[in-house]
C-alpha positions as CSV (number, residue, x, y, z in Angstrom):
1,M,-33.3,18.3,-20.9
2,K,-29.9,17.8,-19.1
3,S,-26.8,17.3,-21.1
4,K,-25.5,13.7,-20.9
5,I,-22.0,15.0,-21.2
6,F,-22.0,16.3,-17.7
7,C,-24.3,13.7,-16.1
8,F,-21.8,11.7,-14.1
9,T,-22.9,8.7,-12.1
10,N,-21.2,7.9,-8.9
11,R,-19.7,4.8,-10.6
12,R,-18.3,7.0,-13.4
13,V,-16.8,9.4,-10.9
14,R,-15.1,6.5,-9.1
15,I,-13.7,5.2,-12.4
16,I,-12.2,8.6,-13.2
17,V,-10.8,9.1,-9.8
18,G,-9.5,5.6,-9.8
19,L,-7.5,6.4,-12.9
20,L,-6.1,9.5,-11.3
21,L,-5.1,7.5,-8.2
22,V,-3.2,4.7,-10.0
23,G,-0.6,3.6,-7.5
24,M,-1.6,6.3,-5.0
25,F,-0.5,4.2,-2.0
26,T,2.9,5.7,-2.4
27,V,2.9,7.9,-5.5
28,Q,4.4,11.3,-4.9
29,C,3.6,14.7,-6.3
30,T,5.2,15.0,-9.7
31,R,8.8,16.3,-9.5
32,S,11.8,15.6,-11.7
33,H,14.2,15.8,-8.8
34,A,14.1,15.4,-5.0
35,I,16.6,16.1,-2.2
36,R,17.5,13.1,-0.1
37,G,15.6,13.5,3.2
38,R,17.5,14.5,6.3
39,S,18.8,11.4,8.0
40,P,17.6,10.9,11.6
41,I,20.8,8.9,12.4
42,I,23.4,10.4,14.7
43,A,26.7,8.5,15.0
44,L,28.1,7.6,18.4
45,S,31.7,6.8,18.6
46,G,32.9,4.2,21.2
47,E,29.7,4.2,23.3
48,I,28.6,1.0,25.0
49,I,25.0,0.0,24.8
50,G,23.4,-1.0,28.1
51,D,25.2,-2.3,31.2
52,I,28.8,-3.5,30.6
53,G,28.1,-6.6,32.7
54,S,25.0,-7.6,30.8
55,E,25.6,-11.0,29.3
56,E,22.7,-10.7,26.8
57,Q,23.9,-7.3,25.6
58,Q,27.4,-8.7,25.1
59,E,25.9,-11.7,23.2
60,V,24.0,-9.3,20.9
61,E,27.1,-7.2,20.2
62,Q,29.1,-10.4,19.5
63,L,26.5,-11.6,17.0
64,A,26.5,-8.1,15.4
65,R,30.3,-8.6,14.8
66,T,30.2,-12.2,13.8
67,N,26.8,-13.7,12.8
68,H,24.0,-11.5,11.4
69,I,21.9,-14.5,10.4
70,K,21.8,-15.7,14.0
71,L,21.1,-12.2,15.2
72,L,18.2,-11.8,12.9
73,K,16.7,-15.2,13.9
74,K,17.0,-14.1,17.5
75,A,15.2,-10.8,16.7
76,L,12.4,-12.7,14.8
77,E,11.9,-15.0,17.7
78,N,11.8,-12.1,20.1
79,Y,9.2,-10.3,18.0
80,R,6.9,-13.3,17.7
81,D,7.1,-13.9,21.5
82,N,6.6,-10.3,22.6
83,Y,4.7,-8.1,20.2
84,R,1.2,-8.1,18.8
85,D,0.5,-4.5,17.8
86,Y,2.1,-1.1,17.6
87,T,1.8,2.5,16.6
88,C,4.6,4.7,15.1
89,I,5.6,7.4,12.8
90,F,7.0,5.9,9.5
91,V,9.5,7.9,7.5
92,K,10.2,6.8,4.0
93,Q,12.0,7.8,0.8
94,E,12.2,5.8,-2.4
95,R,13.8,6.0,-5.8
96,I,11.0,5.3,-8.4
97,N,12.0,4.8,-12.0
98,G,15.3,6.5,-11.4
99,V,13.8,9.5,-9.6
100,L,14.4,10.0,-5.9
101,K,11.0,11.1,-4.5
102,P,10.5,13.5,-1.5
103,Q,10.6,12.1,2.0
104,Q,7.2,11.3,3.4
105,E,6.0,10.8,7.0
106,M,2.9,9.0,8.1
107,S,1.2,8.0,11.3
108,V,0.8,4.2,11.4
109,K,-1.3,1.7,13.3
110,F,-0.4,-2.0,13.0
111,L,-1.9,-5.3,14.2
112,D,-0.4,-8.7,13.6
113,E,-3.5,-10.9,13.6
114,P,-5.2,-10.3,11.3
115,F,-2.5,-8.5,9.4
116,S,-3.8,-4.9,9.5
117,V,-2.2,-1.6,8.5
118,S,-3.6,1.9,8.7
119,M,-1.6,4.9,7.4
120,R,-2.3,8.6,7.6
121,W,0.1,11.0,5.9
122,I,1.4,13.9,8.0
123,K,4.1,15.1,5.6
124,N,4.3,15.3,1.8
125,A,1.1,13.4,1.3
126,P,0.5,12.2,-2.2
127,T,-2.9,12.6,-3.8
128,A,-4.2,10.0,-1.4
129,D,-3.6,10.8,2.3
130,R,-5.0,7.6,4.0
131,V,-4.6,3.9,3.3
132,L,-6.1,0.9,5.1
133,F,-5.4,-2.7,4.5
134,V,-6.8,-5.7,6.5
135,K,-6.0,-9.2,5.3
136,G,-9.1,-11.0,4.4
137,K,-11.3,-7.9,4.4
138,Y,-12.7,-5.9,1.4
139,N,-11.7,-8.8,-1.0
140,N,-8.1,-8.4,0.2
141,M,-8.0,-4.9,-1.4
142,M,-6.5,-1.9,0.2
143,L,-8.7,1.1,0.7
144,I,-7.3,4.5,-0.5
145,K,-8.8,7.8,0.4
146,P,-8.1,10.8,-1.9
147,K,-7.2,13.9,0.0
148,G,-9.3,17.1,-0.4
149,F,-12.7,17.3,-2.0
150,L,-12.2,14.1,-4.0
151,G,-12.2,12.1,-0.8
152,G,-15.5,13.6,0.2
153,L,-16.8,13.0,-3.3
154,V,-16.0,9.3,-3.8
155,G,-15.1,8.1,-0.3
156,V,-12.4,5.6,-1.1
157,V,-10.9,3.7,-4.0
158,R,-10.1,0.0,-3.8
159,R,-6.9,-1.4,-5.2
160,V,-5.2,-4.8,-5.1
161,P,-2.0,-4.2,-3.1
162,N,0.5,-5.8,-5.6
163,S,-1.4,-4.9,-8.8
164,P,0.8,-3.6,-11.6
165,D,-0.6,-0.1,-11.4
166,V,0.2,0.2,-7.7
167,M,3.6,-1.5,-8.0
168,A,4.6,0.9,-10.9
169,N,4.8,3.6,-8.3
170,T,6.2,1.9,-5.2
171,L,9.0,-0.4,-4.3
172,K,7.2,-2.4,-1.7
173,S,3.6,-3.5,-1.3
174,I,1.7,-2.6,1.9
175,T,1.6,-6.4,2.6
176,D,5.4,-6.2,3.2
177,F,5.1,-3.5,5.8
178,G,6.2,-4.0,9.4
179,F,9.1,-5.1,11.7
180,K,8.5,-8.8,11.2
181,N,8.5,-8.6,7.5
182,T,11.6,-6.4,7.6
183,I,13.4,-9.1,9.6
184,I,12.2,-11.9,7.4
185,N,13.2,-10.1,4.2
186,L,16.7,-9.3,5.6
187,L,17.0,-13.0,6.6
188,K,16.2,-14.2,3.1
189,T,18.9,-11.9,1.5
190,Y,21.5,-12.9,4.1
191,E,20.7,-16.6,3.7
192,L,20.8,-16.5,-0.1
193,A,24.2,-14.7,0.0
194,A,25.5,-17.2,2.6
195,S,24.4,-20.2,0.4
196,R,26.6,-18.7,-2.4
197,H,29.4,-17.7,0.0
198,E,29.1,-14.1,-1.2
199,G,29.0,-10.7,0.4
200,V,30.4,-9.1,3.4
201,S,28.7,-8.4,6.8
202,K,29.9,-5.5,8.9
203,F,29.3,-4.2,12.4
204,V,29.5,-0.4,11.8
205,G,29.1,0.8,15.4
206,Y,26.6,2.7,17.5
207,A,24.2,5.5,16.7
208,R,21.1,7.3,17.8
209,L,17.8,7.1,16.0
210,D,14.9,9.1,17.3
211,G,16.9,9.6,20.5
212,R,17.4,5.9,21.0
213,K,20.6,4.0,20.9
214,V,21.0,1.4,18.1
215,L,23.5,-0.9,16.6
216,V,24.4,-0.2,13.0
217,L,24.9,-3.3,10.7
218,K,25.7,-3.5,7.1
219,R,25.6,-6.1,4.3
220,V,27.5,-5.5,1.0
221,L,26.6,-7.7,-1.9
222,P,28.0,-8.3,-5.5
223,P,25.9,-7.3,-8.5
224,R,23.2,-9.9,-9.1
225,K,19.6,-9.5,-10.3
226,D,18.2,-11.5,-7.3
227,Y,19.9,-9.2,-4.7
228,P,17.8,-6.2,-3.8
229,A,20.8,-3.8,-3.3
230,K,24.5,-3.5,-3.2
231,S,24.5,-2.4,0.4
232,I,21.9,-2.7,3.1
233,T,22.4,-0.8,6.3
234,W,20.0,-1.5,9.2
235,Y,19.7,-0.2,12.7
236,L,18.8,-2.5,15.5
237,D,17.2,-1.1,18.6
238,L,18.5,-3.1,21.5
239,E,15.7,-2.4,23.9
240,Y,12.9,-3.3,21.4
241,F,15.3,-5.7,19.5
242,V,13.8,-4.8,16.1
243,P,15.3,-3.1,13.0
244,V,14.0,0.5,13.4
245,G,15.7,1.7,10.3
246,I,16.9,0.3,7.0
247,E,18.7,2.0,4.0
248,A,19.7,0.5,0.7
249,T,22.0,1.7,-2.1
250,D,22.5,0.3,-5.7
251,W,25.7,-0.6,-7.4
252,N,26.2,3.1,-8.5
253,N,25.9,4.0,-4.8
254,N,22.6,5.7,-5.3
255,L,20.0,5.5,-2.5
256,I,17.2,3.0,-3.4
257,Y,15.2,3.5,-0.3
258,S,15.3,4.5,3.3
259,Y,12.7,3.5,5.9
260,F,12.7,4.7,9.6
261,Y,10.4,4.1,12.5
262,K,10.0,6.8,15.1
263,N,7.9,7.3,18.3
264,I,7.2,3.5,18.5
265,K,4.7,2.2,21.0
266,F,4.2,-1.6,21.3
267,N,1.3,-3.5,22.6
268,V,-1.1,-0.6,23.0
269,G,-4.1,-2.8,22.8
270,L,-5.2,-2.3,19.2
271,T,-8.2,-4.5,18.0
272,P,-9.9,-5.1,14.6
273,E,-12.2,-2.3,15.5
274,D,-9.3,0.1,15.1
275,F,-9.0,-0.9,11.5
276,T,-12.4,-0.2,10.1
277,P,-12.9,2.6,7.5
278,Q,-15.0,4.6,10.0
279,A,-12.2,4.4,12.6
280,N,-9.7,5.8,10.1
281,G,-11.6,8.7,8.6
282,M,-12.8,6.8,5.5
283,N,-16.3,6.9,4.0
284,L,-16.7,3.5,2.4
285,K,-19.5,4.0,-0.1
286,K,-21.4,1.1,-1.7
């Protein structure tokens, strides 16, 4: 007669693994300290972006100096008019519960309609190394694949993207991912500060990010609970006209988060078929 102590059903295994994977969308390997990841930004002093005679380039630089809200609205309109999908390498580092976590890198596929995100870790993967979320699919849950033998054992674990267990280990839900959401969230902060006549907007200058020239812009805010950070620095790629990097610090000048996009390829022809579990190395068991 087999001992019931070691007789695990697949459901029990999933429950156990689920407990181990609480918040595994972004949870890091346990460490008390982490070194801030190497910044991909290279400063450029006095360089001119694009052709000197370009009226559009001159308008963008003027807005960078004088009106970030109008610049962001222009970027949002451009995104909606021109982009529907992309692939990239996403580099992120976050401070969770006062601890700066190691910098991660992941390969990303993104589709606007329906909102679809696939992430595969390529550096500093947490216990889970693949995540998939498709709005309206799988009861609006994200699918999380444990790395190693656990992934082969249970297939995937399902989690609500903004559930308390997930958000206890990440600053942003997967539903906030992407260029469009970054622009929209920046706009909300700028417009809130403008309604109060607070904060300072700065044009910092030019830089390179992933070999591409960008404008560097900064917003500094007073200490309020409904502001996400003291300073928000973002990097606008003028060819793509999207923020390809964003960094935030708190009122003690500690890094809250840094997010950078590299090796970006827009409109590569992704379809919903590219966002199935099978297409992303996931075994979705019943």
